[in-house]
C-alpha positions in Angstrom: 12.7 -1.4 13.1 10.3 -0.9 10.4 7.9 -2.9 9.5 8.2 -4.5 6.0 5.2 -6.6 6.3 2.7 -6.5 3.2 5.2 -5.5 0.5 5.5 -7.2 -2.9 9.2 -8.7 -4.0 9.3 -5.5 -5.8 7.8 -3.2 -3.6 10.8 -4.7 -0.8 13.3 -4.7 -3.4 12.9 -0.7 -4.2 12.7 0.1 0.0 16.1 -1.5 0.3 17.6 0.0 -3.0 16.5 3.4 -1.5 17.6 2.7 1.8 21.5 1.8 0.6 21.1 4.7 -1.9 20.0 7.4 0.9 23.8 6.1 2.6 25.8 6.3 -0.6 25.3 2.2 -1.4 24.3 2.1 -5.3 23.0 -1.7 -5.9 21.5 -3.8 -8.7 19.4 -6.4 -8.5 19.9 -9.8 -10.2 19.8 -13.5 -10.1 16.5 -15.3 -9.4 14.4 -12.4 -7.8 14.9 -10.9 -11.5 13.1 -14.0 -12.8 10.0 -13.8 -10.7 9.6 -10.2 -11.7 10.3 -10.3 -14.8 7.8 -13.1 -14.8 4.8 -12.0 -12.8 6.0 -14.2 -9.7 5.6 -17.6 -12.3 9.1 -18.3 -11.1 9.2 -17.3 -6.9 13.1 -16.8 -5.9 13.6 -17.1 -2.1 16.0 -14.5 -2.0 17.1 -10.7 -3.3 20.8 -10.8 -4.6 21.9 -7.2 -4.6 25.1 -6.4 -6.4 27.1 -3.5 -4.9 28.3 -1.2 -8.0 29.6 1.5 -5.6 32.0 -1.0 -4.1 31.2 -0.2 -0.5 32.7 -2.0 2.2 31.0 -5.6 3.8 30.9 -3.5 7.2 28.9 -0.4 5.5 26.4 -2.8 3.7 25.9 -4.3 6.5 25.4 -1.0 9.0 23.0 0.3 5.7 20.8 -2.6 5.6 20.4 -3.2 9.6 18.8 0.5 9.7 16.0 -1.3 8.3 15.9 -4.0 10.7 17.6 -7.0 9.0 20.2 -8.8 10.5 23.2 -10.7 9.4 22.5 -14.7 9.2 25.5 -16.0 9.9 26.9 -13.5 11.8 29.3 -11.6 9.5 28.5 -13.2 6.3 26.6 -10.9 3.5 23.3 -12.8 3.9 20.3 -10.9 6.0 17.2 -12.1 7.3 14.2 -9.6 8.4 11.3 -11.1 10.5 8.6 -9.6 8.3 9.5 -11.0 5.2 10.5 -14.8 4.1 12.8 -13.3 1.3 16.7 -13.4 2.5 18.8 -10.8 1.1 22.4 -11.3 -0.4 25.1 -9.4 -1.6 27.1 -11.7 -3.9 30.4 -9.9 -4.7 30.9 -7.3 -7.1 31.2 -6.4 -10.2 28.1 -6.8 -11.8 28.8 -9.5 -14.5 26.8 -12.4 -16.9 29.6 -14.6 -17.2 32.4 -13.0 -18.0 30.4 -10.0 -19.5 31.0 -6.8 -17.5 27.7 -5.2 -17.0 27.9 -1.4 -17.1 25.6 0.6 -14.2 24.4 2.6 -17.1 23.2 -0.3 -19.0 20.7 -1.5 -16.4 17.0 -1.3 -16.4 15.2 1.1 -13.9 11.8 0.2 -12.5 9.8 3.1 -10.5 7.4 2.2 -7.6 5.9 4.2 -4.8 8.6 3.1 -2.3 11.4 3.9 -4.9 13.6 3.1 -7.8 14.8 -0.7 -8.0 18.1 -0.9 -11.0 18.1 -4.4 -11.8 19.5 -6.4 -14.7 17.8 -6.2 -18.2 15.3 -9.0 -19.4 18.7 -9.4 -21.8 21.3 -9.8 -18.8 18.6 -11.8 -16.8 18.5 -14.6 -19.6 22.3 -14.3 -19.6 22.7 -14.5 -15.8 20.2 -17.4 -15.7 21.8 -19.4 -18.8 25.6 -18.7 -17.1 24.2 -20.2 -14.1 22.7 -23.2 -16.4 26.5 -23.7 -18.2 28.6 -23.0 -15.5 26.6 -24.6 -12.5 24.7 -27.1 -14.2 21.7 -25.8 -12.4 18.9 -27.2 -14.8 16.3 -24.8 -13.4 18.1 -21.7 -14.7 17.9 -22.9 -18.0 14.0 -22.8 -17.9 14.2 -19.5 -16.1 16.2 -17.8 -19.2 13.0 -19.4 -21.5 10.7 -18.0 -18.6 11.5 -14.3 -19.5 12.6 -14.9 -23.1 9.4 -15.6 -23.4 7.8 -12.7 -21.1 10.0 -9.9 -22.7 11.7 -8.6 -25.5 15.2 -9.5 -25.6 18.1 -9.1 -28.0 19.4 -12.1 -30.0 21.8 -10.6 -31.1 23.3 -9.7 -27.9 22.8 -13.1 -26.5 24.5 -14.6 -29.2 27.7 -12.6 -29.2 27.4 -13.5 -25.1 27.3 -17.3 -25.9 30.3 -17.0 -28.4 32.3 -15.1 -26.0 31.1 -17.6 -23.5 32.4 -20.2 -25.6 28.6 -21.9 -25.5 27.8 -21.7 -29.1 26.5 -25.5 -28.8 24.5 -23.9 -26.0 23.0 -21.0 -28.2 21.6 -23.6 -30.8 19.4 -25.0 -27.8 18.7 -21.8 -26.2 17.3 -21.2 -29.5 15.2 -24.5 -30.4 13.9 -24.7 -26.6 12.7 -20.5 -27.1 11.1 -21.4 -30.5 9.4 -24.8 -29.2 8.2 -23.5 -25.7 
């Protein structure tokens, strides 16, 4: 079993992404860990959510991540744990979307580390992802996360406005802008 002790979130995610890529599985990091990375860990997520954009089977994903020493918890789920890290690894269902908006594979951000390259949502799509969780699951913490990313990185407000209109969340867009300006 490969030791994964001492790696940062970004490094660990890069190790996992490279291992999966070596087995023909292309993943994009989404969710709270994107917020953690973009906010320099001001928000700390407890998991790494990878969306498999190569559309491999659960069995193929499980075999690939087990090669790093991860185990299913619970068995036969898309959730994995490793004794060297408190971060769990999850594989939410594809496709890669934020709300109803599909994110093409060529529209993601990449970060290179010594451990490899990690694909993740862009800061703009990370904001949309967090806002979708706020609007559709009433997770107030996700609204704060969206603001945190928007304050930490340049985002495309035009894209976010169009996304809000497509999601029928125009009032939410005004709330987002107000909070962004007053934070």
